N, C-alpha and C positions, 0 to 999 in steps of 0.2 A: 464113658467112651464117646468120642466125637461122632457126629453123624456125617454121612456122605452128602455131597452137593445135591444129588437126586432126592435124598430123603428130606433135605431142607426145602427144595423146590416143592415137593409134595405137601409138606407142612404149610408152606406159604400159600398154596392153592386153597387149603382148608381154612386158613386164617382169613384169606380174602372172602371166602364164602360166608364166614361168620360176620365179617365187618360190613358186607354189602348192605345189610339191613340197618346199619347204624350211620345215618347221615351226619357228617361232621358239623353241619350248620344247625342241627336240631337235637343232637344227642351228646351226652358227656363222653361216652365211650368212643363215639365216632370222632369227636374233637381230640380226645387224648391220643388216638392212634393215627390221626391225620398225617400222612407222609411216611408212616412207619413201614408200610408194606413196600413202598418204592425203595426206601433206604435198605430194607432187608434184602431185596432183590439185588441192589448194587453191591451189598456186602458179599452175597453169594457169588455174583458174576466176577467180582474183582478180588476176591479173597481178602476183603476188608473186615475190620471189627469195629465199625462205627455205630454210635447211638446218638439219639437226640440229647440224651442226658450229658454225654461227654462233650458234645458240641456246645451245649448250654454252659457247662462248667468251663470249657476252654474260652468261650466268649466272655464269660465273667472274668476270667484271669486276664484275657486280652484287654477288656474294658478297664480293669484295675491298673494294668500297666500303662494304658493310654491316659488314664486319669493322672497317674504319677508323672508321666511325661508332660502332660498338659500343665500340671502344677509347677513343675520345674521350669518349663518354657515361660509360663506366666510370670514366675518370679524373676527369671532372667530378663524378660521384657520390661518388668517394672524397674529392675536395677538399671537397665539400659536407658529407660526413660528418665530416671533420676540423674544418671550421668549426663544425658543429653541436656537436661535442664541446667545442671551445674555448668556444663560447657557453654551453653548459651549465655548464662549470667557472666561467666568469665570473659567470653567474647565481647559482650556488651560493655563490660568494664574496660577492657583493652581498647575497644573502639572509642569510648569516652576519653580515655587517656590520650589516644592518638589524636583525637579531635582537639584536645587542649594543647598538645604539642604543636599541631598545625597552626592553631591560633597564635601561639607564642612565636613560632617561626615567621608567620606572616607579619606579626607586629615588629619583629626584629628586622625583617626585610623592609618594612615601611620606614623604620628608624634609620636603617642603612641608606635608603634612598634619600631621606631627608638630609642626613649628614653628608652624603655625596653632593647634594645640592648646595649645602652650606660651604663645603670644601671648594666646589666649583666656583661659587660666588666669591669666596675669599681669594682663590687663585686669580680670578678675574680682577678683583680689587687690587691685589698685590701687583699684578701685571700693569694695571693702570698707574699705580704709584711708581712702579719702576720706570715706566715710560716718562712720567712727569719728572721724576728725579733725573733721568738721563737728559731730558730736555733742559731742566734747570742747570744741570752740570754743564751742558753744552753752552748755555747762555753765560754761565759764570766763566767758563774758559774763554769765551769771546770777550767778555768784559776785562778779564785779566790780560788778554793779548792787547786789547785796546789801551788799557792802563799802562802796560809795559811800553807800548809804542809812544804814548804821551810822555812817559817818564824819560824814555830815550830822547824824544824830541826836546824835552826840557833840559836834559843833561847835555845834549849836544848843542843846544841853542846858545848856551853860555860860552862855549868854546869858540864859536864863530865870532862872537863879539870881541873876545880877548885877543884874537890873533891879529 
């Protein structure tokens, strides 16, 4: 049969009396019961059923759970680090590829600029040739006109003599 709170308080006073002669720093019993009287009073005051043993066992279970969580977290961290390393390698490879493409594009730009210069020079040369040809054409037209005039003069000069 259970005891009343008053009976438990009375027993606690007796236990305190026994333990007062056992210093927790110098005796095995004192060390083993250190904090037990206070916990027993809290149990009586609050209608709890706590013990240092259950606290110890709960902490062991909590520590085991925390160890499991820590192991899982460590594994995830390791996997994340491996994934990060792989991504950095891939990023470096892509950066190298981009750098090569940039070099190719810059080379093509230089070639285009060079060809544009060649085209510009050829256009200029053709323009010069065209101007020379037009000037020669104009000179030839002038010569033809002059020759026609001389021919006309020659053709008409004979007519004046015969009349």
